[in-house]
C-alpha positions in Angstrom: 46.5 66.1 6.9 43.7 63.6 7.2 45.0 60.2 8.4 44.1 58.4 5.0 46.0 61.0 3.1 48.9 60.9 5.4 49.1 57.0 5.0 49.3 57.4 1.2 51.9 60.2 1.6 54.0 57.8 3.6 53.5 55.0 1.1 54.7 57.3 -1.6 57.7 58.2 0.5 58.4 54.5 1.2 58.1 53.6 -2.5 60.7 56.3 -3.3 63.2 55.0 -0.7 62.5 51.4 -1.8 63.0 52.3 -5.6 66.1 54.2 -4.9 67.9 52.1 -2.2 66.2 48.8 -1.9 64.4 47.1 1.0 67.4 47.1 3.3 67.0 51.0 3.5 63.4 50.9 4.3 63.3 52.2 7.9 60.9 54.4 9.9 63.5 57.1 9.9 64.2 56.9 6.2 60.5 57.0 5.4 59.8 59.8 7.7 62.7 61.9 6.3 61.6 61.2 2.8 58.2 62.3 3.6 59.4 65.4 5.5 57.8 64.5 8.7 58.8 63.4 12.2 58.7 59.8 13.6 55.6 60.6 15.8 53.8 61.6 12.7 54.7 58.2 11.1 53.5 56.3 14.1 50.2 58.3 14.2 49.5 56.7 10.7 51.1 53.3 11.1 51.6 51.2 14.2 55.0 50.1 12.9 57.2 49.4 9.8 55.5 46.0 9.3 52.1 47.5 9.0 53.4 50.1 6.4 55.1 47.3 4.5 51.9 45.3 4.3 50.0 48.3 3.1 52.7 49.1 0.5 52.6 45.5 -0.8 48.9 45.5 -1.1 48.9 48.8 -3.1 51.8 47.7 -5.3 50.3 44.2 -5.9 46.8 45.7 -6.7 48.3 48.2 -9.1 50.5 45.6 -11.0 47.5 43.0 -11.0 45.1 45.7 -12.3 47.4 46.8 -15.0 48.4 43.3 -16.1 44.7 42.0 -16.1 43.7 45.2 -18.1 46.2 44.6 -20.7 45.2 40.8 -21.1 41.5 41.9 -21.4 42.1 44.6 -24.1 44.8 43.0 -26.2 42.5 41.4 -28.7 40.7 38.1 -29.2 42.5 35.2 -27.4 41.4 33.0 -30.3 44.2 34.7 -32.3 46.7 33.5 -29.8 49.8 35.1 -31.5 48.3 38.5 -31.8 46.9 38.4 -28.3 50.2 37.6 -26.8 52.2 40.1 -28.8 49.7 42.9 -28.2 49.7 42.2 -24.5 53.6 42.0 -24.4 53.7 45.4 -26.2 51.4 47.1 -23.8 52.9 45.5 -20.7 56.3 46.8 -21.6 54.9 50.3 -22.0 53.4 50.0 -18.6 56.7 48.8 -17.0 58.5 51.9 -18.5 55.6 54.3 -17.4 55.3 52.8 -13.9 58.8 51.6 -12.9 58.1 51.9 -9.2 55.2 49.5 -9.5 57.0 47.0 -11.6 60.6 47.0 -10.3 59.6 45.0 -7.1 57.4 42.7 -9.2 60.1 42.0 -11.6 62.7 41.4 -8.8 64.7 44.4 -9.8 64.5 45.9 -6.3 67.2 44.5 -4.0 67.0 42.6 -0.8 63.3 41.6 -0.9 62.2 39.8 2.3 60.3 36.6 2.3 56.9 38.3 2.8 57.5 40.3 -0.4 58.7 37.3 -2.4 55.5 35.4 -1.3 53.3 38.1 -2.2 54.9 38.6 -5.6 54.5 34.8 -6.2 50.9 34.8 -5.4 50.3 37.7 -7.8 52.2 35.8 -10.6 50.0 32.8 -10.0 46.8 34.8 -10.4 48.1 36.2 -13.7 49.3 32.7 -14.7 45.9 31.2 -14.3 44.1 33.8 -16.3 46.7 33.5 -19.0 46.6 29.7 -19.0 42.8 29.7 -19.5 42.9 32.2 -22.4 45.7 30.2 -24.1 43.9 26.9 -23.7 40.8 28.4 -25.3 42.7 30.1 -28.1 44.8 27.1 -29.1 41.8 24.8 -29.2 39.9 27.3 -31.4 42.9 27.9 -33.6 43.2 24.0 -34.1 46.8 23.8 -32.9 49.6 23.1 -32.6 48.3 21.5 -29.3 50.8 22.9 -26.9 50.5 22.7 -23.1 48.8 25.9 -22.1 50.1 25.8 -18.6 53.7 25.5 -19.8 53.2 28.0 -22.6 51.7 30.7 -20.1 54.8 30.2 -17.8 57.1 30.7 -20.9 55.2 33.7 -22.0 55.4 35.2 -18.4 59.0 34.5 -18.0 59.8 36.2 -21.4 57.7 39.2 -20.4 59.3 39.5 -17.2 62.8 39.2 -18.5 61.9 41.9 -21.3 60.6 44.1 -18.6 63.9 43.9 -16.7 65.8 44.6 -19.9 63.8 47.8 -20.7 64.2 49.0 -17.2 67.9 48.2 -16.9 69.2 48.6 -20.4 66.6 50.7 -22.4 69.2 51.8 -25.0 70.4 48.3 -25.8 67.0 46.7 -25.5 64.3 49.1 -26.6 60.8 47.7 -26.5 60.5 47.7 -30.3 63.6 45.3 -30.7 62.1 42.9 -28.1 58.6 42.8 -29.5 60.0 42.4 -33.0 61.9 39.4 -31.9 59.1 37.8 -30.0 56.8 38.3 -33.0 59.4 36.6 -35.3 59.7 33.8 -32.9 55.9 33.1 -32.7 55.6 33.3 -36.6 58.4 30.7 -37.1 56.5 28.4 -34.7 53.2 28.4 -36.6 52.3 25.3 -38.5 51.9 27.2 -41.8 55.5 28.6 -41.4 56.9 25.1 -42.2 58.0 24.7 -45.8 57.5 21.8 -48.1 54.5 20.2 -50.1 53.6 17.9 -47.3 
């Protein structure tokens, strides 16, 4: 097997071990066994476990970032803030369900994440937060209010999406995507200025 293909094969095996047993079980022996190869084959592809972990983090981070940014770009016009966020949440939850191995580590579902992993996840979240803040700031201004803090609103939206992601992964029967999106939609609608009753 060509070395690049072997590296991807080992990354797939490592992701299977990680998804099933957590970071504490991620050893050279466990990965080699999962991949159906010997330790020398592992070391011909990666110098050590740390090198593989860095490669795995890069691949997972890039996949999550690509998926999240794609969702934000195709979810509609940010000038319609409510629709943009709702559509993005709906599509993101679909991706979490379709690609659980990518999103479990990002959402903190995978156990025993070392400091390196936590730092990489934090940097990924900051990139998404920056993009979301910019979109929300523009959308809120064009909509004419209410003039909410886009930075804080972006963090609120991300925290909600992350918790919803953990719920659909951990308790899909109790918290199906439809229930969560419906509740979020109703919450946004109740916060709109035109939802307040009275004659002014």
